[in-house]
C-alpha positions in Angstrom: 95.9 67.0 121.9 96.5 65.7 118.4 98.7 68.1 116.4 99.4 68.0 112.7 103.0 69.2 112.3 103.8 70.4 108.8 107.3 71.3 107.3 106.7 72.5 103.8 109.6 72.7 101.3 109.6 74.0 97.7 108.7 70.6 96.3 107.9 68.5 99.4 105.9 68.4 102.5 107.0 66.5 105.6 104.3 66.0 108.2 103.5 64.1 111.5 100.3 63.6 113.5 101.5 63.8 117.1 99.6 62.8 120.3 101.1 65.4 122.7 99.6 63.7 125.8 101.2 60.4 124.9 104.3 62.1 123.3 104.2 59.8 120.3 103.9 60.2 116.5 100.8 58.5 115.4 101.8 58.7 111.8 104.4 60.4 109.8 105.0 60.9 106.0 106.4 62.7 103.1 104.9 64.1 99.9 107.7 64.5 97.5 108.3 65.9 94.0 105.2 68.4 94.1 104.8 70.1 90.9 107.2 67.5 89.1 106.8 64.0 87.6 106.3 60.9 89.6 105.0 62.6 92.8 104.8 60.3 95.8 103.3 60.1 99.3 104.9 57.8 101.8 103.4 57.4 105.2 104.1 55.1 108.2 102.1 54.6 111.3 103.2 54.1 114.9 102.4 50.4 114.6 104.7 50.0 111.6 102.0 49.9 108.9 103.3 51.7 105.8 101.9 53.0 102.4 103.6 54.3 99.4 101.6 56.0 96.6 102.4 57.6 93.4 100.6 60.1 91.3 100.5 63.6 89.9 100.6 66.2 92.6 100.7 69.7 91.1 100.8 72.1 94.1 101.0 72.3 97.9 97.2 72.4 98.5 96.6 69.2 96.5 99.4 67.5 98.5 97.9 68.5 101.8 94.6 67.1 100.4 96.4 63.8 99.9 97.8 63.9 103.3 94.6 64.5 105.1 93.0 61.6 103.0 95.9 59.3 104.1 95.5 60.3 107.7 91.7 59.7 107.7 91.8 56.5 105.4 89.8 53.6 106.8 92.7 51.2 105.9 95.7 53.3 106.3 94.9 56.1 108.6 95.0 56.9 112.3 92.0 59.2 112.8 88.4 58.9 111.6 87.8 62.5 110.8 89.6 65.8 110.3 87.7 67.0 113.6 90.2 65.0 115.4 93.0 67.3 114.5 93.1 69.9 117.3 95.7 72.1 115.9 98.4 72.5 113.3 101.9 73.5 113.9 104.0 74.8 111.1 107.8 74.8 110.9 108.8 78.3 109.6 112.4 79.0 108.8 112.8 82.8 109.2 110.9 85.2 111.5 113.5 88.0 111.2 113.6 90.2 114.3 109.7 90.2 114.4 109.2 86.8 116.1 111.2 85.9 119.1 108.9 82.9 120.0 106.2 80.7 118.5 103.0 82.5 117.6 99.4 81.9 116.7 99.1 82.4 113.0 96.9 85.3 112.0 96.5 87.3 108.9 98.8 89.8 110.5 101.4 87.1 111.1 101.0 86.1 107.4 101.7 89.7 106.4 104.9 89.9 108.4 106.0 86.4 107.0 105.7 87.8 103.5 107.7 90.8 104.6 110.4 88.4 105.7 110.7 86.7 102.2 113.8 88.8 101.4 115.7 87.3 104.4 115.0 83.7 103.4 113.9 83.7 99.7 114.4 79.9 99.3 112.7 78.9 102.5 109.9 81.2 103.5 107.8 81.1 100.2 107.3 77.3 100.5 106.7 77.7 104.3 104.0 80.2 103.4 102.5 77.9 100.8 102.2 75.2 103.4 100.4 77.6 105.8 98.0 78.6 103.0 97.2 75.1 102.1 96.5 74.2 105.6 94.2 77.2 106.1 92.4 76.2 103.0 91.6 72.7 104.1 91.5 73.1 107.9 90.4 76.7 108.2 88.7 76.4 111.4 91.6 74.6 113.1 94.0 76.9 115.1 97.6 77.0 113.7 100.9 78.1 115.2 104.1 79.1 113.6 107.4 77.7 115.1 110.5 79.6 113.8 113.9 78.2 113.4 115.4 81.7 114.1 113.4 82.2 117.4 115.7 80.3 119.7 118.8 82.4 118.7 116.9 85.7 119.3 118.5 85.7 122.8 122.0 86.4 121.2 123.4 89.6 122.5 124.0 92.4 119.9 127.8 91.9 119.9 127.3 88.3 118.8 124.9 89.0 116.0 126.3 92.3 114.4 128.5 92.0 111.3 131.5 94.4 110.7 129.7 96.3 108.0 128.2 99.7 108.2 125.5 99.7 110.9 123.2 101.6 108.7 123.0 98.4 106.4 121.8 96.3 109.5 119.1 99.0 110.3 118.1 99.3 106.6 118.0 95.7 105.6 118.2 93.6 108.7 121.6 92.3 107.9 122.7 90.5 110.9 123.4 86.9 112.3 120.0 85.1 112.8 121.0 81.5 113.1 119.0 78.4 112.2 118.2 74.8 113.5 116.9 76.6 116.7 114.2 74.1 117.3 116.8 71.3 117.2 119.3 73.0 119.5 116.5 73.9 121.9 115.2 70.3 122.2 118.6 68.6 122.6 119.7 71.1 125.1 116.5 70.6 127.3 116.8 66.8 126.8 120.5 67.0 128.1 119.4 68.7 131.3 116.6 66.1 131.6 119.1 63.2 131.1 121.2 64.3 134.1 118.5 65.8 136.3 119.9 69.3 136.0 118.3 72.7 135.9 119.1 74.0 132.4 119.5 77.5 133.8 122.7 76.2 135.5 124.3 74.6 132.4 126.8 75.8 129.7 126.2 73.5 126.6 127.5 73.2 123.1 125.0 71.7 120.7 126.3 70.4 117.4 123.5 69.8 114.8 125.2 67.9 112.0 123.5 66.9 108.9 123.7 67.8 105.3 123.2 71.4 106.8 125.1 71.9 110.1 125.4 74.3 112.8 126.8 74.7 116.4 125.1 76.8 119.1 126.4 77.9 122.5 123.5 77.5 124.9 124.3 79.4 128.2 121.8 78.7 131.0 119.2 77.6 128.6 119.6 80.6 126.0 121.4 80.8 122.8 124.3 83.2 123.0 125.9 82.4 119.7 125.5 80.1 116.7 127.5 79.4 113.6 124.9 79.9 111.0 124.4 83.6 110.2 122.3 85.8 108.0 121.6 82.8 105.9 122.4 79.0 106.6 125.5 79.3 104.5 127.8 80.6 107.1 129.7 78.5 109.6 130.7 75.0 109.4 131.7 73.1 106.1 128.5 71.2 105.2 127.4 68.8 102.6 127.3 71.3 99.6 127.6 74.6 101.4 130.9 76.2 101.8 130.6 77.6 105.3 132.9 80.5 106.3 134.8 81.9 103.4 136.9 85.2 103.2 134.7 87.6 101.4 137.8 88.4 99.3 137.8 85.0 98.0 134.3 85.4 96.6 135.2 88.6 94.9 138.3 87.0 93.5 136.4 84.1 92.1 133.7 86.3 90.6 136.3 88.3 88.8 138.3 85.3 87.5 135.4 83.2 86.6 133.2 86.1 85.4 130.4 85.0 87.8 127.3 87.0 88.6 125.5 86.9 92.0 123.2 83.9 91.0 126.3 82.0 89.8 128.1 82.7 93.2 125.0 81.7 95.1 124.9 78.5 93.2 128.5 77.8 93.6 128.8 78.3 97.3 125.5 76.6 98.3 125.3 73.7 95.9 128.9 73.0 94.8 130.9 73.8 97.9 131.4 72.0 101.2 132.2 68.2 101.3 131.3 67.8 97.7 133.4 70.6 96.5 136.5 69.5 98.5 136.3 65.8 97.9 135.0 66.0 94.3 133.0 62.9 95.2 129.9 63.4 97.2 128.1 65.4 99.8 127.1 62.2 101.7 129.4 61.6 104.7 128.9 57.9 104.2 130.4 58.1 100.7 133.3 60.1 102.1 134.0 57.7 104.8 134.0 54.7 102.3 136.4 56.6 100.0 138.7 57.4 103.0 138.9 53.7 103.8 140.2 53.2 100.3 142.9 55.9 100.8 141.3 58.6 98.6 143.4 61.7 99.5 140.7 64.3 98.9 138.1 62.4 101.0 140.6 62.3 103.8 141.3 66.0 103.3 137.5 66.9 103.3 137.0 64.9 106.5 139.9 66.7 108.1 138.6 70.1 107.2 135.1 69.1 108.3 136.3 68.0 111.7 138.9 70.8 112.1 136.2 73.5 111.5 133.9 71.8 114.0 136.6 71.6 116.6 137.3 75.4 116.2 133.7 76.3 116.8 133.5 74.0 119.9 136.6 75.5 121.5 135.5 79.0 120.6 132.1 78.7 122.1 133.6 77.1 125.2 135.6 80.3 125.5 132.7 82.6 124.9 130.8 81.0 127.7 133.7 80.8 130.0 133.5 77.0 130.2 131.4 74.1 129.1 129.4 71.5 130.9 128.3 69.3 128.1 128.7 68.8 124.4 125.8 67.4 122.5 125.8 65.7 118.9 122.6 65.4 117.0 121.3 65.3 113.3 122.1 62.5 110.8 125.9 62.8 111.1 126.0 63.9 114.8 123.9 60.8 115.6 125.6 58.3 113.3 129.2 59.6 112.9 131.7 58.2 115.4 134.5 59.2 113.2 133.4 62.9 113.1 132.7 63.0 116.9 136.0 61.7 117.7 137.9 63.7 115.1 136.2 67.0 116.3 137.1 66.4 119.9 140.7 65.1 119.6 143.0 67.7 121.0 140.5 69.2 123.4 141.4 67.0 126.4 143.0 70.1 128.1 139.5 71.4 128.4 138.2 68.3 130.2 136.8 66.8 127.0 137.5 63.1 126.4 135.8 60.4 124.4 135.5 56.7 125.2 136.2 54.9 121.9 134.1 51.9 122.6 131.0 54.0 123.7 131.6 56.3 120.7 131.6 53.5 118.2 128.5 51.9 119.7 126.5 55.1 119.6 124.6 55.0 116.3 121.1 54.5 114.8 119.0 56.5 117.1 120.7 55.6 120.4 121.0 58.3 123.1 123.7 58.4 125.8 127.1 59.7 126.7 130.3 58.8 125.0 132.8 60.1 127.6 134.5 58.2 130.2 132.7 58.2 133.6 135.1 60.5 135.3 135.4 63.1 132.5 134.7 66.7 133.6 132.7 67.5 130.4 129.7 65.2 129.5 129.7 64.4 125.8 126.3 63.0 124.6 124.5 61.8 121.4 121.0 62.9 121.6 118.6 62.3 118.5 116.7 65.4 117.8 112.9 65.7 117.7 112.0 69.1 116.2 108.5 67.9 115.4 107.8 67.2 119.1 108.8 70.7 120.0 106.7 72.2 117.4 103.8 70.0 118.6 104.3 71.0 122.2 104.7 74.7 121.4 101.5 74.5 119.4 99.5 72.9 122.2 100.7 75.4 124.7 99.8 78.4 122.6 96.4 76.9 121.5 95.5 75.9 125.1 96.4 79.4 126.3 94.2 80.9 123.7 91.2 78.8 124.8 91.7 79.7 128.5 91.9 83.4 127.9 
């Protein structure tokens, strides 16, 4: 089955056309700066052929029109007609408590998605625009929604309830939801496959580390806790997000700096994290370069980052009563030997060890373990593939629909 995977953001659409039978991406691309000047479409094929186009793309429906034209282009495309697209899989960020698994998109599902906008006001609206654009251009093609939050729907209530009046949870759905679920799910399953194990026998800690970052405790194939919460702001220190902060600090800052809710949201989401601590950059590569030159705040930022990550790893091992494997994924997780080593130093008493040589060599899309051969806990680097998960979920749901 050929599945078009769409990840629609506020001013961009990432996409891949995946052949699920072969397990390969026939083409992948990005439409960027939608509604802004100098819009662009970049696409690369499985054979290495690339195109880079510039123009004026005013809204998401027009962007999808460009994408479909690129995919069917006689010179640059990979299919001859849109009829070859068997299904569309959409990455959807927030399904609230309504969606605990991927679903076939219907009018009723769209209604519920709109009801969830309050839970993810920055993410759900552009996700919905992507679905609407696809339905406009590929109306007869079945479509599936795959939710970031769904994998974490297996968390027990004591892991997702906050220490606030229970009525606020019931009234507004304020609870821990977690994100990056598709990534945590993929790498956990891939870990089990690597070692020929049944995932239902494993206790794993998955670390998805990018500009946004989260840790998940995956016990016997199910998420039982995760560091991101009601929003993607909670948990680890990230590129520009603060991560865990005493609520009293927020109240104090608001009072001292005379900030309103919008100001606070901007401060914690866009000016915190590695950028806020270092005063330099949100990019880990810039932080590491400054560290090498002895920049004290860059060193501090890295120490804070690694320490926060170490605490979550140790906490989740405790929550599960042990750990069989630790997984690093995402841009930093896959390419950050300094972070991997720094986050695991001091956890040797738990059976967690890192082989420095293996750790240093594990970059640029490589997959494998970085622990010594006799280490009780396997520490692995696994490049994530969220698009493949979305495509396979889409195939499974669409195939089931046609057989019922």
